[in-house]
N, C-alpha and C positions, 0 to 999 in steps of 0.2 A: 486598527479595528476593520480595517476594509479585510484582511486575507483573514481574519475569523471568520467575519461574516463571509467570506467567499470559500473558505473552507467548510462553513456550515448551509450556502445554500441549496442542498438538496433535500436536508432533515425540515425541513417547514413545509417542502411541499406532501414530503409523504405525513406532517401530522395531521394539513389541512386535511387530507384526503380521507383520513381519519375522521378526525369529528366532521366532517361533510357524512362520511358515512350514516356517523354519531343518529346526525340533525336529519338524515333523510329514515334512517329507522326510527326514529321519533317523530320525523309528520305521516308516519303510515300508520291509518285508521288502525287504531287499539283503545282501550282504555284510555284515561282520563293518567289515572293511577301511573300509568307504563307509561306516554307522554312524558310528565313533569318527571321520572326517575331519573329516563334518559336523558333529559335535556339537561338536569340540573346535573347528570354523571359526564355528559357534555360539555360541561361548564367550569366543571374543576378540574378537571381531568389537569393534570399535570404533564409538561413537556417530557418528562425521563422518561413516564413510566407507561411512554408507544411503543412494544415489543422490537423498537429496529434493527437489531442486529441480526435472529430471527427470519428476517428476509433478506435480509441480504444476502443471506448464504446461502439461502434456499437460492435465490438470483444466483447466485456465482456458477451452481455445482448444479442448475436446468443445466438438459442437456439442445437447447439451445440458447446456452449463455454464449457472450463474446469470448468470453472464457478459452475456450474452450479453440478461438480462432490461431491461437499460439502454441506450442507444444512450453511452453514453458513462463509462470508467474511472475517470476524472477530469475533476474541473472545478478551475481553476487562477484564483483571485479576487487578484485584482494592483490596484497603481492603473497609473493610464498611462502614468505618470514613468518604471516602471519593464519594462515593455513591453518594451527589448531582452532584458535579461534571463529575461522569461519567456520568451520566444521559443526561448531558446535552452537553456529547459528541455524546452522540450516535446518541442524538431523531436527532444533527447538521448530521450523518454518515448519522441514517435512512431516513432522509429530503432530502440528495441528488438527480441529476437527475440521479444518478449509481442506487438510495437507496438500499443502500450496507445492509446487515442483519450482525446484528451482536449480539449476543451472553452475555445476559448477568445474570450472574448470577441470583438470585429471583428474575429475572421475565421469566427465563427459561430452566433455571432445572427444572426436575422431581415432581413434591410431593411422597417425600419416598422412590427417590432413593440415596444413598451412598455418601455421599460428598469425599470420595475420586473418584470413582470413574463416575459421571456426571462431576467432574473436567477435568480427562484424558475426556472424551468423547466428553468434548465442542471441545482441542484442539486437537480433534485428525477428528473432523466434522467442524473445520477450515480453512481456505488457509494461515492464519496471525492471530499473537495474538499483542494487541498494553498489553502492561505490562505498568501500571500506577505505579511507583517510586515514592512514599510521603512517610516520615517518618512514618505511617500508615503501610506501604506493610512491607517495610523494618523488622518488629518487629513482624510480621500478619504470621505464620507457613504453613496455607497452599493457602498465594500468593508465598511462594520460594517452596511452595511444584510445583502450576501450571506451575511456570517461569520452573522449572525445566526438567516439561513436555514437554512443548514446546521447550525448549534447545535437547531433547531425540529427538522429531522426529524433527528437522531440525537441525541437529548441527553444522554446520559453517552457519547457519541466512538463512542465501540465500537469505537475502530480509525479511522473513516470520516473523520474530519477529524486534518489533517495540516498544524499549523501550524510553518510553517516563518520562525526570525528571521534579518533580514540589514541590520547597520548600527542595529540598536535593542539599545538599555542592558533588561535584564533588567525592571528598575525600571521600565517603557514595556512591559509584556509582558500584552494586555489582559486586567483581570478576570474576564471571560467565563470564556476560559482556562485561568485557574486552575489546573484540575484534567485538561488535559491536558499532557500533556509534549512539548516540542517539539524542533526540527529547529536545528540555530541553524549559518548558509551563512558559516564558514570560507572554506571552498578549494570553488569553485563544483564541481567532479570530484566527489570526492567525497559532495556532499552529492544532487547529483544522484543520482548511487547509492546512495543512503540514501534519497531519495523511490522510488524505483522499486523499491527490497524491502521500502519499506512500503507505498508502491498494492499489490503482488503479495499481502505479508502478508493 
């Protein structure tokens, strides 16, 4: 329950703002019928009908948004054996209405740059990090290096580290990430959608 409340703690404020604006509109000097209709609509308004997602999209796309403080929205950390799946994921994220900016090592790393430096720069210049944890990831020292860089950047995760498990048993989940909930990639399409929603949040 505490984790669900933590995830949704920003939503009540926008709902309250919406309801308060409705209440203030209903208390403005107008006809009593307008008062009754606005106050009754405010009382019967279900939480789910408040249009939260368009506001979020507008906020992150605005020129003054903190989104533009970094070069990338998401850095995808993966092993070389998972490149095909990662390219699908990146294509999906970049094709969304928000046009999420993804760092893909083989595509975006500077030619001639040192591998360690490029991986550190990728982590520091991204808002969040998707760790595609597969058997290949667990055996790749550079993947573990990048995972540790992400944890050093945001030690308590802060919602920025997004582990995604595929083909890995829960018992193999890295100990360093045990305090972070992960996404289990069973169905590719729904997992891609879940990753997108998590990045946006």
